[in-house]
Backbone as XML, in Angstrom:
<?xml version="1.0"?>
<chain id="A" units="angstrom">
  <residue number="1" name="MET">
    <atom name="N" x="-2.972" y="-5.823" z="-22.674"/>
    <atom name="CA" x="-2.001" y="-5.066" z="-21.909"/>
    <atom name="C" x="-2.194" y="-3.579" z="-22.177"/>
  </residue>
  <residue number="2" name="ALA">
    <atom name="N" x="-2.216" y="-2.801" z="-21.133"/>
    <atom name="CA" x="-2.355" y="-1.355" z="-21.270"/>
    <atom name="C" x="-1.000" y="-0.703" z="-21.038"/>
  </residue>
  <residue number="3" name="ASN">
    <atom name="N" x="-0.578" y="0.108" z="-21.986"/>
    <atom name="CA" x="0.684" y="0.826" z="-21.872"/>
    <atom name="C" x="0.369" y="2.322" z="-21.915"/>
  </residue>
  <residue number="4" name="VAL">
    <atom name="N" x="0.663" y="3.025" z="-20.817"/>
    <atom name="CA" x="0.277" y="4.432" z="-20.686"/>
    <atom name="C" x="1.534" y="5.263" z="-20.462"/>
  </residue>
  <residue number="5" name="PRO">
    <atom name="N" x="1.688" y="6.403" z="-21.165"/>
    <atom name="CA" x="2.854" y="7.263" z="-20.924"/>
    <atom name="C" x="2.801" y="7.909" z="-19.547"/>
  </residue>
  <residue number="6" name="LYS">
    <atom name="N" x="3.976" y="8.259" z="-19.005"/>
    <atom name="CA" x="4.040" y="8.824" z="-17.652"/>
    <atom name="C" x="3.568" y="10.268" z="-17.602"/>
  </residue>
  <residue number="7" name="THR">
    <atom name="N" x="3.631" y="10.987" z="-18.715"/>
    <atom name="CA" x="3.079" y="12.341" z="-18.772"/>
    <atom name="C" x="2.123" y="12.424" z="-19.951"/>
  </residue>
  <residue number="8" name="ARG">
    <atom name="N" x="1.043" y="13.181" z="-19.760"/>
    <atom name="CA" x="0.048" y="13.331" z="-20.821"/>
    <atom name="C" x="-0.439" y="14.774" z="-20.830"/>
  </residue>
  <residue number="9" name="TRP">
    <atom name="N" x="-0.464" y="15.359" z="-22.024"/>
    <atom name="CA" x="-1.015" y="16.704" z="-22.190"/>
    <atom name="C" x="-2.514" y="16.554" z="-22.315"/>
  </residue>
  <residue number="10" name="THR">
    <atom name="N" x="-3.254" y="17.128" z="-21.366"/>
    <atom name="CA" x="-4.701" y="17.001" z="-21.399"/>
    <atom name="C" x="-5.344" y="18.278" z="-20.873"/>
  </residue>
  <residue number="11" name="VAL">
    <atom name="N" x="-6.554" y="18.550" z="-21.352"/>
    <atom name="CA" x="-7.250" y="19.766" z="-20.940"/>
    <atom name="C" x="-7.809" y="19.562" z="-19.535"/>
  </residue>
  <residue number="12" name="PHE">
    <atom name="N" x="-7.870" y="20.661" z="-18.784"/>
    <atom name="CA" x="-8.343" y="20.578" z="-17.409"/>
    <atom name="C" x="-9.245" y="21.769" z="-17.151"/>
  </residue>
  <residue number="13" name="GLN">
    <atom name="N" x="-10.475" y="21.520" z="-16.712"/>
    <atom name="CA" x="-11.465" y="22.582" z="-16.575"/>
    <atom name="C" x="-11.110" y="23.556" z="-15.451"/>
  </residue>
  <residue number="14" name="LYS">
    <atom name="N" x="-10.421" y="23.084" z="-14.424"/>
    <atom name="CA" x="-10.158" y="23.929" z="-13.265"/>
    <atom name="C" x="-9.247" y="25.106" z="-13.620"/>
  </residue>
  <residue number="15" name="CYS">
    <atom name="N" x="-8.161" y="24.819" z="-14.369"/>
    <atom name="CA" x="-7.255" y="25.911" z="-14.738"/>
    <atom name="C" x="-7.543" y="26.427" z="-16.152"/>
  </residue>
  <residue number="16" name="GLY">
    <atom name="N" x="-8.381" y="25.737" z="-16.920"/>
    <atom name="CA" x="-8.780" y="26.197" z="-18.245"/>
    <atom name="C" x="-7.660" y="26.178" z="-19.275"/>
  </residue>
  <residue number="17" name="LYS">
    <atom name="N" x="-6.639" y="25.361" z="-19.051"/>
    <atom name="CA" x="-5.496" y="25.273" z="-19.968"/>
    <atom name="C" x="-5.330" y="23.833" z="-20.430"/>
  </residue>
  <residue number="18" name="HIS">
    <atom name="N" x="-4.256" y="23.589" z="-21.161"/>
    <atom name="CA" x="-3.938" y="22.257" z="-21.675"/>
    <atom name="C" x="-2.520" y="21.905" z="-21.249"/>
  </residue>
  <residue number="19" name="PRO">
    <atom name="N" x="-2.248" y="21.832" z="-19.917"/>
    <atom name="CA" x="-0.879" y="21.593" z="-19.451"/>
    <atom name="C" x="-0.555" y="20.100" z="-19.404"/>
  </residue>
  <residue number="20" name="PRO">
    <atom name="N" x="0.725" y="19.758" z="-19.248"/>
    <atom name="CA" x="1.065" y="18.337" z="-19.065"/>
    <atom name="C" x="0.628" y="17.867" z="-17.678"/>
  </residue>
  <residue number="21" name="HIS">
    <atom name="N" x="0.246" y="16.614" z="-17.605"/>
    <atom name="CA" x="-0.175" y="16.011" z="-16.341"/>
    <atom name="C" x="0.702" y="14.801" z="-16.051"/>
  </residue>
  <residue number="22" name="LYS">
    <atom name="N" x="1.071" y="14.638" z="-14.788"/>
    <atom name="CA" x="1.816" y="13.464" z="-14.352"/>
    <atom name="C" x="0.811" y="12.342" z="-14.137"/>
  </residue>
  <residue number="23" name="VAL">
    <atom name="N" x="1.078" y="11.160" z="-14.714"/>
    <atom name="CA" x="0.148" y="10.043" z="-14.654"/>
    <atom name="C" x="0.700" y="8.972" z="-13.715"/>
  </residue>
  <residue number="24" name="THR">
    <atom name="N" x="-0.111" y="8.562" z="-12.739"/>
    <atom name="CA" x="0.232" y="7.450" z="-11.862"/>
    <atom name="C" x="-0.969" y="6.528" z="-11.773"/>
  </residue>
  <residue number="25" name="GLN">
    <atom name="N" x="-0.734" y="5.309" z="-11.295"/>
    <atom name="CA" x="-1.832" y="4.371" z="-11.141"/>
    <atom name="C" x="-2.404" y="4.508" z="-9.742"/>
  </residue>
  <residue number="26" name="TYR">
    <atom name="N" x="-3.723" y="4.650" z="-9.649"/>
    <atom name="CA" x="-4.391" y="4.821" z="-8.365"/>
    <atom name="C" x="-4.531" y="3.470" z="-7.684"/>
  </residue>
  <residue number="27" name="LYS">
    <atom name="N" x="-4.095" y="3.395" z="-6.457"/>
    <atom name="CA" x="-4.225" y="2.162" z="-5.677"/>
    <atom name="C" x="-5.248" y="2.424" z="-4.575"/>
  </residue>
  <residue number="28" name="GLY">
    <atom name="N" x="-6.452" y="1.916" z="-4.740"/>
    <atom name="CA" x="-7.511" y="2.143" z="-3.765"/>
    <atom name="C" x="-7.348" y="1.263" z="-2.535"/>
  </residue>
  <residue number="29" name="LYS">
    <atom name="N" x="-7.745" y="1.767" z="-1.411"/>
    <atom name="CA" x="-7.681" y="1.010" z="-0.163"/>
    <atom name="C" x="-9.068" y="0.996" z="0.468"/>
  </residue>
  <residue number="30" name="ASP">
    <atom name="N" x="-9.399" y="-0.098" z="1.165"/>
    <atom name="CA" x="-10.678" y="-0.189" z="1.858"/>
    <atom name="C" x="-10.633" y="0.689" z="3.099"/>
  </residue>
  <residue number="31" name="SER">
    <atom name="N" x="-11.699" y="1.426" z="3.330"/>
    <atom name="CA" x="-11.782" y="2.307" z="4.488"/>
    <atom name="C" x="-12.091" y="1.490" z="5.743"/>
  </residue>
  <residue number="32" name="LEU">
    <atom name="N" x="-11.412" y="1.799" z="6.839"/>
    <atom name="CA" x="-11.668" y="1.122" z="8.112"/>
    <atom name="C" x="-12.941" y="1.639" z="8.771"/>
  </residue>
  <residue number="33" name="TYR">
    <atom name="N" x="-13.458" y="2.771" z="8.304"/>
    <atom name="CA" x="-14.593" y="3.416" z="8.945"/>
    <atom name="C" x="-15.877" y="3.290" z="8.143"/>
  </residue>
  <residue number="34" name="ALA">
    <atom name="N" x="-15.875" y="2.479" z="7.073"/>
    <atom name="CA" x="-17.103" y="2.242" z="6.326"/>
    <atom name="C" x="-18.058" y="1.428" z="7.191"/>
  </residue>
  <residue number="35" name="GLN">
    <atom name="N" x="-19.362" y="1.611" z="6.986"/>
    <atom name="CA" x="-20.349" y="0.989" z="7.872"/>
    <atom name="C" x="-20.260" y="-0.526" z="7.846"/>
  </residue>
  <residue number="36" name="GLU">
    <atom name="N" x="-20.088" y="-1.119" z="6.676"/>
    <atom name="CA" x="-20.005" y="-2.569" z="6.575"/>
    <atom name="C" x="-18.810" y="-3.101" z="7.369"/>
  </residue>
  <residue number="37" name="LYS">
    <atom name="N" x="-17.681" y="-2.424" z="7.291"/>
    <atom name="CA" x="-16.477" y="-2.850" z="8.007"/>
    <atom name="C" x="-16.659" y="-2.716" z="9.522"/>
  </residue>
  <residue number="38" name="ARG">
    <atom name="N" x="-17.315" y="-1.636" z="9.957"/>
    <atom name="CA" x="-17.549" y="-1.429" z="11.389"/>
    <atom name="C" x="-18.472" y="-2.510" z="11.954"/>
  </residue>
  <residue number="39" name="CYS">
    <atom name="N" x="-19.543" y="-2.822" z="11.223"/>
    <atom name="CA" x="-20.494" y="-3.845" z="11.670"/>
    <atom name="C" x="-19.822" y="-5.222" z="11.709"/>
  </residue>
  <residue number="40" name="TYR">
    <atom name="N" x="-19.006" y="-5.510" z="10.703"/>
    <atom name="CA" x="-18.319" y="-6.804" z="10.625"/>
    <atom name="C" x="-17.337" y="-6.957" z="11.782"/>
  </residue>
  <residue number="41" name="ASP">
    <atom name="N" x="-16.546" y="-5.915" z="12.051"/>
    <atom name="CA" x="-15.569" y="-5.970" z="13.142"/>
    <atom name="C" x="-16.261" y="-6.131" z="14.497"/>
  </residue>
  <residue number="42" name="ARG">
    <atom name="N" x="-17.404" y="-5.460" z="14.664"/>
    <atom name="CA" x="-18.154" y="-5.550" z="15.913"/>
    <atom name="C" x="-18.668" y="-6.974" z="16.116"/>
  </residue>
  <residue number="43" name="LYS">
    <atom name="N" x="-19.154" y="-7.592" z="15.040"/>
    <atom name="CA" x="-19.695" y="-8.951" z="15.118"/>
    <atom name="C" x="-18.584" y="-9.983" z="15.336"/>
  </residue>
  <residue number="44" name="GLN">
    <atom name="N" x="-17.409" y="-9.741" z="14.758"/>
    <atom name="CA" x="-16.278" y="-10.667" z="14.864"/>
    <atom name="C" x="-15.637" y="-10.628" z="16.251"/>
  </residue>
  <residue number="45" name="SER">
    <atom name="N" x="-15.723" y="-9.494" z="16.943"/>
    <atom name="CA" x="-15.003" y="-9.342" z="18.210"/>
    <atom name="C" x="-15.583" y="-10.278" z="19.272"/>
  </residue>
  <residue number="46" name="GLY">
    <atom name="N" x="-14.764" y="-10.648" z="20.224"/>
    <atom name="CA" x="-15.212" y="-11.497" z="21.325"/>
    <atom name="C" x="-15.136" y="-12.970" z="20.985"/>
  </residue>
  <residue number="47" name="TYR">
    <atom name="N" x="-15.842" y="-13.788" z="21.753"/>
    <atom name="CA" x="-15.823" y="-15.239" z="21.570"/>
    <atom name="C" x="-16.844" y="-15.639" z="20.519"/>
  </residue>
  <residue number="48" name="GLY">
    <atom name="N" x="-16.685" y="-16.837" z="20.001"/>
    <atom name="CA" x="-17.701" y="-17.377" z="19.099"/>
    <atom name="C" x="-17.195" y="-17.722" z="17.718"/>
  </residue>
  <residue number="49" name="GLY">
    <atom name="N" x="-15.946" y="-17.488" z="17.416"/>
    <atom name="CA" x="-15.398" y="-17.899" z="16.120"/>
    <atom name="C" x="-15.848" y="-17.014" z="14.974"/>
  </residue>
  <residue number="50" name="GLN">
    <atom name="N" x="-15.826" y="-17.601" z="13.794"/>
    <atom name="CA" x="-16.167" y="-16.864" z="12.577"/>
    <atom name="C" x="-17.663" y="-16.570" z="12.573"/>
  </residue>
  <residue number="51" name="ALA">
    <atom name="N" x="-18.035" y="-15.288" z="12.479"/>
    <atom name="CA" x="-19.434" y="-14.896" z="12.592"/>
    <atom name="C" x="-20.169" y="-14.942" z="11.262"/>
  </residue>
  <residue number="52" name="LYS">
    <atom name="N" x="-19.503" y="-14.560" z="10.179"/>
    <atom name="CA" x="-20.158" y="-14.522" z="8.878"/>
    <atom name="C" x="-19.482" y="-15.515" z="7.940"/>
  </residue>
  <residue number="53" name="PRO">
    <atom name="N" x="-20.176" y="-15.971" z="6.901"/>
    <atom name="CA" x="-19.552" y="-16.927" z="5.990"/>
    <atom name="C" x="-18.371" y="-16.315" z="5.236"/>
  </residue>
  <residue number="54" name="VAL">
    <atom name="N" x="-17.328" y="-17.131" z="5.039"/>
    <atom name="CA" x="-16.141" y="-16.692" z="4.318"/>
    <atom name="C" x="-16.412" y="-16.851" z="2.829"/>
  </residue>
  <residue number="55" name="LEU">
    <atom name="N" x="-16.051" y="-15.849" z="2.034"/>
    <atom name="CA" x="-16.311" y="-15.858" z="0.597"/>
    <atom name="C" x="-15.448" y="-16.909" z="-0.093"/>
  </residue>
  <residue number="56" name="CYS">
    <atom name="N" x="-16.075" y="-17.849" z="-0.804"/>
    <atom name="CA" x="-15.352" y="-18.931" z="-1.472"/>
    <atom name="C" x="-15.229" y="-18.688" z="-2.971"/>
  </residue>
  <residue number="57" name="LYS">
    <atom name="N" x="-15.888" y="-17.649" z="-3.475"/>
    <atom name="CA" x="-15.860" y="-17.364" z="-4.907"/>
    <atom name="C" x="-14.473" y="-16.879" z="-5.301"/>
  </residue>
  <residue number="58" name="LYS">
    <atom name="N" x="-13.991" y="-17.354" z="-6.438"/>
    <atom name="CA" x="-12.667" y="-16.943" z="-6.893"/>
    <atom name="C" x="-12.690" y="-15.501" z="-7.377"/>
  </residue>
  <residue number="59" name="ALA">
    <atom name="N" x="-11.558" y="-14.820" z="-7.215"/>
    <atom name="CA" x="-11.472" y="-13.417" z="-7.602"/>
    <atom name="C" x="-11.325" y="-13.285" z="-9.117"/>
  </residue>
  <residue number="60" name="GLU">
    <atom name="N" x="-11.575" y="-12.087" z="-9.622"/>
    <atom name="CA" x="-11.407" y="-11.804" z="-11.050"/>
    <atom name="C" x="-9.930" y="-11.889" z="-11.416"/>
  </residue>
  <residue number="61" name="THR">
    <atom name="N" x="-9.648" y="-12.311" z="-12.634"/>
    <atom name="CA" x="-8.254" y="-12.355" z="-13.090"/>
    <atom name="C" x="-7.810" y="-10.993" z="-13.621"/>
  </residue>
  <residue number="62" name="THR">
    <atom name="N" x="-8.771" y="-10.133" z="-13.936"/>
    <atom name="CA" x="-8.434" y="-8.799" z="-14.438"/>
    <atom name="C" x="-8.839" y="-7.765" z="-13.407"/>
  </residue>
  <residue number="63" name="GLU">
    <atom name="N" x="-8.300" y="-6.564" z="-13.544"/>
    <atom name="CA" x="-8.712" y="-5.481" z="-12.654"/>
    <atom name="C" x="-8.936" y="-4.219" z="-13.468"/>
  </residue>
  <residue number="64" name="LYS">
    <atom name="N" x="-9.823" y="-3.373" z="-12.969"/>
    <atom name="CA" x="-10.075" y="-2.104" z="-13.639"/>
    <atom name="C" x="-8.943" y="-1.154" z="-13.300"/>
  </residue>
  <residue number="65" name="ILE">
    <atom name="N" x="-8.314" y="-0.587" z="-14.305"/>
    <atom name="CA" x="-7.187" y="0.302" z="-14.100"/>
    <atom name="C" x="-7.716" y="1.724" z="-13.950"/>
  </residue>
  <residue number="66" name="VAL">
    <atom name="N" x="-7.292" y="2.399" z="-12.878"/>
    <atom name="CA" x="-7.670" y="3.793" z="-12.641"/>
    <atom name="C" x="-6.402" y="4.634" z="-12.670"/>
  </residue>
  <residue number="67" name="LEU">
    <atom name="N" x="-6.380" y="5.631" z="-13.558"/>
    <atom name="CA" x="-5.229" y="6.519" z="-13.677"/>
    <atom name="C" x="-5.487" y="7.787" z="-12.881"/>
  </residue>
  <residue number="68" name="LYS">
    <atom name="N" x="-4.456" y="8.277" z="-12.210"/>
    <atom name="CA" x="-4.557" y="9.517" z="-11.450"/>
    <atom name="C" x="-3.718" y="10.575" z="-12.169"/>
  </residue>
  <residue number="69" name="PHE">
    <atom name="N" x="-4.360" y="11.650" z="-12.599"/>
    <atom name="CA" x="-3.685" y="12.745" z="-13.277"/>
    <atom name="C" x="-3.421" y="13.858" z="-12.285"/>
  </residue>
  <residue number="70" name="GLU">
    <atom name="N" x="-2.185" y="14.377" z="-12.278"/>
    <atom name="CA" x="-1.849" y="15.512" z="-11.420"/>
    <atom name="C" x="-1.236" y="16.599" z="-12.297"/>
  </residue>
  <residue number="71" name="CYS">
    <atom name="N" x="-1.801" y="17.795" z="-12.231"/>
    <atom name="CA" x="-1.321" y="18.924" z="-13.027"/>
    <atom name="C" x="0.079" y="19.317" z="-12.533"/>
  </residue>
  <residue number="72" name="VAL">
    <atom name="N" x="1.006" y="19.546" z="-13.474"/>
    <atom name="CA" x="2.380" y="19.865" z="-13.070"/>
    <atom name="C" x="2.619" y="21.364" z="-12.930"/>
  </residue>
  <residue number="73" name="GLU">
    <atom name="N" x="1.610" y="22.188" z="-13.225"/>
    <atom name="CA" x="1.787" y="23.623" z="-13.022"/>
    <atom name="C" x="1.879" y="23.913" z="-11.526"/>
  </residue>
  <residue number="74" name="PRO">
    <atom name="N" x="2.846" y="24.751" z="-11.101"/>
    <atom name="CA" x="3.069" y="24.948" z="-9.656"/>
    <atom name="C" x="1.904" y="25.597" z="-8.915"/>
  </residue>
  <residue number="75" name="ASN">
    <atom name="N" x="1.125" y="26.441" z="-9.580"/>
    <atom name="CA" x="0.021" y="27.102" z="-8.879"/>
    <atom name="C" x="-1.274" y="26.301" z="-8.946"/>
  </residue>
  <residue number="76" name="CYS">
    <atom name="N" x="-1.320" y="25.216" z="-9.713"/>
    <atom name="CA" x="-2.554" y="24.425" z="-9.862"/>
    <atom name="C" x="-2.490" y="23.152" z="-9.009"/>
  </residue>
  <residue number="77" name="ARG">
    <atom name="N" x="-1.664" y="22.192" z="-9.383"/>
    <atom name="CA" x="-1.451" y="20.923" z="-8.672"/>
    <atom name="C" x="-2.741" y="20.140" z="-8.386"/>
  </residue>
  <residue number="78" name="SER">
    <atom name="N" x="-3.782" y="20.369" z="-9.186"/>
    <atom name="CA" x="-5.045" y="19.672" z="-8.947"/>
    <atom name="C" x="-4.969" y="18.259" z="-9.517"/>
  </residue>
  <residue number="79" name="LYS">
    <atom name="N" x="-5.809" y="17.371" z="-8.979"/>
    <atom name="CA" x="-5.786" y="15.964" z="-9.359"/>
    <atom name="C" x="-7.164" y="15.538" z="-9.839"/>
  </residue>
  <residue number="80" name="ARG">
    <atom name="N" x="-7.176" y="14.517" z="-10.710"/>
    <atom name="CA" x="-8.432" y="13.882" z="-11.110"/>
    <atom name="C" x="-8.155" y="12.449" z="-11.512"/>
  </residue>
  <residue number="81" name="MET">
    <atom name="N" x="-9.212" y="11.658" z="-11.557"/>
    <atom name="CA" x="-9.097" y="10.226" z="-11.854"/>
    <atom name="C" x="-9.729" y="9.917" z="-13.203"/>
  </residue>
  <residue number="82" name="LEU">
    <atom name="N" x="-9.236" y="8.866" z="-13.848"/>
    <atom name="CA" x="-9.815" y="8.391" z="-15.101"/>
    <atom name="C" x="-9.746" y="6.876" z="-15.102"/>
  </residue>
  <residue number="83" name="ALA">
    <atom name="N" x="-10.898" y="6.226" z="-15.186"/>
    <atom name="CA" x="-10.949" y="4.765" z="-15.210"/>
    <atom name="C" x="-10.861" y="4.296" z="-16.650"/>
  </residue>
  <residue number="84" name="ILE">
    <atom name="N" x="-9.986" y="3.307" z="-16.908"/>
    <atom name="CA" x="-9.911" y="2.697" z="-18.229"/>
    <atom name="C" x="-10.373" y="1.250" z="-18.107"/>
  </residue>
  <residue number="85" name="LYS">
    <atom name="N" x="-10.354" y="0.508" z="-19.200"/>
    <atom name="CA" x="-10.946" y="-0.824" z="-19.231"/>
    <atom name="C" x="-10.191" y="-1.823" z="-18.352"/>
  </residue>
  <residue number="86" name="ARG">
    <atom name="N" x="-10.794" y="-3.004" z="-18.223"/>
    <atom name="CA" x="-10.164" y="-4.092" z="-17.484"/>
    <atom name="C" x="-8.997" y="-4.656" z="-18.282"/>
  </residue>
  <residue number="87" name="CYS">
    <atom name="N" x="-7.911" y="-4.982" z="-17.600"/>
    <atom name="CA" x="-6.810" y="-5.669" z="-18.252"/>
    <atom name="C" x="-6.017" y="-6.446" z="-17.215"/>
  </residue>
  <residue number="88" name="LYS">
    <atom name="N" x="-5.331" y="-7.496" z="-17.678"/>
    <atom name="CA" x="-4.562" y="-8.339" z="-16.774"/>
    <atom name="C" x="-3.248" y="-7.673" z="-16.386"/>
  </residue>
  <residue number="89" name="HIS">
    <atom name="N" x="-2.667" y="-6.922" z="-17.318"/>
    <atom name="CA" x="-1.345" y="-6.340" z="-17.079"/>
    <atom name="C" x="-1.349" y="-4.890" z="-17.547"/>
  </residue>
  <residue number="90" name="SER">
    <atom name="N" x="-0.841" y="-3.985" z="-16.721"/>
    <atom name="CA" x="-0.748" y="-2.584" z="-17.124"/>
    <atom name="C" x="0.670" y="-2.100" z="-16.884"/>
  </residue>
  <residue number="91" name="GLU">
    <atom name="N" x="1.093" y="-1.119" z="-17.679"/>
    <atom name="CA" x="2.460" y="-0.641" z="-17.629"/>
    <atom name="C" x="2.449" y="0.875" z="-17.794"/>
  </residue>
  <residue number="92" name="LEU">
    <atom name="N" x="3.240" y="1.569" z="-16.988"/>
    <atom name="CA" x="3.367" y="3.018" z="-17.091"/>
    <atom name="C" x="4.698" y="3.367" z="-17.719"/>
  </residue>
  <residue number="93" name="GLY">
    <atom name="N" x="4.670" y="4.072" z="-18.830"/>
    <atom name="CA" x="5.896" y="4.537" z="-19.463"/>
    <atom name="C" x="6.724" y="3.461" z="-20.114"/>
  </residue>
  <residue number="94" name="GLY">
    <atom name="N" x="6.104" y="2.400" z="-20.603"/>
    <atom name="CA" x="6.843" y="1.328" z="-21.272"/>
    <atom name="C" x="7.165" y="1.687" z="-22.712"/>
  </residue>
  <residue number="95" name="ASP">
    <atom name="N" x="7.973" y="0.833" z="-23.360"/>
    <atom name="CA" x="8.330" y="1.055" z="-24.766"/>
    <atom name="C" x="7.110" y="0.853" z="-25.648"/>
  </residue>
  <residue number="96" name="LYS">
    <atom name="N" x="6.989" y="1.690" z="-26.688"/>
    <atom name="CA" x="5.885" y="1.551" z="-27.625"/>
    <atom name="C" x="6.163" y="0.393" z="-28.566"/>
  </residue>
  <residue number="97" name="LYS">
    <atom name="N" x="5.104" y="-0.329" z="-28.933"/>
    <atom name="CA" x="5.255" y="-1.423" z="-29.879"/>
    <atom name="C" x="5.286" y="-0.848" z="-31.292"/>
  </residue>
  <residue number="98" name="ARG">
    <atom name="N" x="6.213" y="-1.297" z="-32.080"/>
    <atom name="CA" x="6.329" y="-0.861" z="-33.476"/>
    <atom name="C" x="5.891" y="-1.996" z="-34.386"/>
  </residue>
  <residue number="99" name="LYS">
    <atom name="N" x="5.202" y="-1.654" z="-35.453"/>
    <atom name="CA" x="4.760" y="-2.681" z="-36.390"/>
    <atom name="C" x="5.945" y="-3.165" z="-37.219"/>
  </residue>
  <residue number="100" name="GLY">
    <atom name="N" x="6.071" y="-4.472" z="-37.358"/>
    <atom name="CA" x="7.106" y="-5.033" z="-38.211"/>
    <atom name="C" x="8.471" y="-5.142" z="-37.565"/>
  </residue>
  <residue number="101" name="GLN">
    <atom name="N" x="8.636" y="-4.682" z="-36.350"/>
    <atom name="CA" x="9.921" y="-4.783" z="-35.668"/>
    <atom name="C" x="9.803" y="-5.762" z="-34.517"/>
  </residue>
  <residue number="102" name="ALA">
    <atom name="N" x="10.851" y="-6.531" z="-34.319"/>
    <atom name="CA" x="10.869" y="-7.455" z="-33.187"/>
    <atom name="C" x="11.195" y="-6.669" z="-31.928"/>
  </residue>
  <residue number="103" name="SER">
    <atom name="N" x="10.704" y="-7.150" z="-30.804"/>
    <atom name="CA" x="10.989" y="-6.442" z="-29.570"/>
    <atom name="C" x="12.454" y="-6.602" z="-29.199"/>
  </residue>
  <residue number="104" name="ARG">
    <atom name="N" x="12.964" y="-5.663" z="-28.430"/>
    <atom name="CA" x="14.383" y="-5.656" z="-28.100"/>
    <atom name="C" x="14.799" y="-6.865" z="-27.278"/>
  </residue>
  <residue number="105" name="SER">
    <atom name="N" x="13.896" y="-7.381" z="-26.460"/>
    <atom name="CA" x="14.248" y="-8.521" z="-25.621"/>
    <atom name="C" x="14.488" y="-9.783" z="-26.457"/>
  </residue>
  <residue number="106" name="LYS">
    <atom name="N" x="13.888" y="-9.858" z="-27.648"/>
    <atom name="CA" x="14.054" y="-11.031" z="-28.492"/>
    <atom name="C" x="15.297" y="-10.934" z="-29.377"/>
  </residue>
  <residue number="107" name="LEU">
    <atom name="N" x="15.926" y="-9.777" z="-29.420"/>
    <atom name="CA" x="17.069" y="-9.588" z="-30.307"/>
    <atom name="C" x="18.403" y="-9.923" z="-29.657"/>
  </residue>
  <residue number="108" name="HIS">
    <atom name="N" x="18.398" y="-10.360" z="-28.411"/>
    <atom name="CA" x="19.655" y="-10.705" z="-27.754"/>
    <atom name="C" x="20.230" y="-11.975" z="-28.382"/>
  </residue>
  <residue number="109" name="ILE">
    <atom name="N" x="21.468" y="-11.897" z="-28.822"/>
    <atom name="CA" x="22.142" y="-13.041" z="-29.414"/>
    <atom name="C" x="23.333" y="-13.357" z="-28.532"/>
  </residue>
  <residue number="110" name="PHE">
    <atom name="N" x="23.400" y="-14.596" z="-28.096"/>
    <atom name="CA" x="24.501" y="-14.998" z="-27.237"/>
    <atom name="C" x="25.558" y="-15.710" z="-28.075"/>
  </residue>
  <residue number="111" name="VAL">
    <atom name="N" x="26.783" y="-15.263" z="-27.963"/>
    <atom name="CA" x="27.896" y="-15.869" z="-28.689"/>
    <atom name="C" x="28.703" y="-16.686" z="-27.693"/>
  </residue>
  <residue number="112" name="MET">
    <atom name="N" x="28.870" y="-17.957" z="-27.991"/>
    <atom name="CA" x="29.623" y="-18.814" z="-27.084"/>
    <atom name="C" x="31.055" y="-18.937" z="-27.605"/>
  </residue>
  <residue number="113" name="LYS">
    <atom name="N" x="32.003" y="-18.673" z="-26.740"/>
    <atom name="CA" x="33.419" y="-18.789" z="-27.100"/>
    <atom name="C" x="33.891" y="-20.201" z="-26.787"/>
  </residue>
  <residue number="114" name="PRO">
    <atom name="N" x="34.777" y="-20.731" z="-27.611"/>
    <atom name="CA" x="35.284" y="-22.080" z="-27.324"/>
    <atom name="C" x="36.161" y="-22.068" z="-26.062"/>
  </residue>
  <residue number="115" name="ILE">
    <atom name="N" x="36.051" y="-23.103" z="-25.272"/>
    <atom name="CA" x="36.816" y="-23.217" z="-24.037"/>
    <atom name="C" x="38.144" y="-23.899" z="-24.355"/>
  </residue>
  <residue number="116" name="LYS">
    <atom name="N" x="39.240" y="-23.291" z="-23.914"/>
    <atom name="CA" x="40.567" y="-23.875" z="-24.134"/>
    <atom name="C" x="40.775" y="-25.023" z="-23.159"/>
  </residue>
  <residue number="117" name="SER">
    <atom name="N" x="41.187" y="-26.137" z="-23.712"/>
    <atom name="CA" x="41.431" y="-27.291" z="-22.844"/>
    <atom name="C" x="42.903" y="-27.277" z="-22.384"/>
  </residue>
  <residue number="118" name="CYS">
    <atom name="N" x="43.123" y="-27.752" z="-21.190"/>
    <atom name="CA" x="44.462" y="-27.757" z="-20.614"/>
    <atom name="C" x="45.099" y="-29.139" z="-20.767"/>
  </residue>
  <residue number="119" name="GLY">
    <atom name="N" x="44.854" y="-29.814" z="-21.806"/>
    <atom name="CA" x="45.339" y="-31.163" z="-21.865"/>
    <atom name="C" x="46.167" y="-31.452" z="-23.011"/>
  </residue>
</chain>
């Protein structure tokens, strides 16, 4: 599991300073105008059913996480990307894990009150 803070102080070559950066997760989208997509759509159009074989291979269970950094200085606002390793689950701005302490979700204790009978 990757846990990344929502803001990170990092150096940036464009402004030559070490300002805080806003961190978000980059969500890539397939381009409709890429050559492979254009050729595929052209072949699929019209009569004749499925033109190319459908991929039967199972997808990866993990994904490569790409972080997008945006400079918070008002005159800069430049952006850059940073790819980190593959992981199944990623979290932005989550609680830090402490050694020797139980997580807060496990510390909930439910107290049951006795029900008064009407009899």
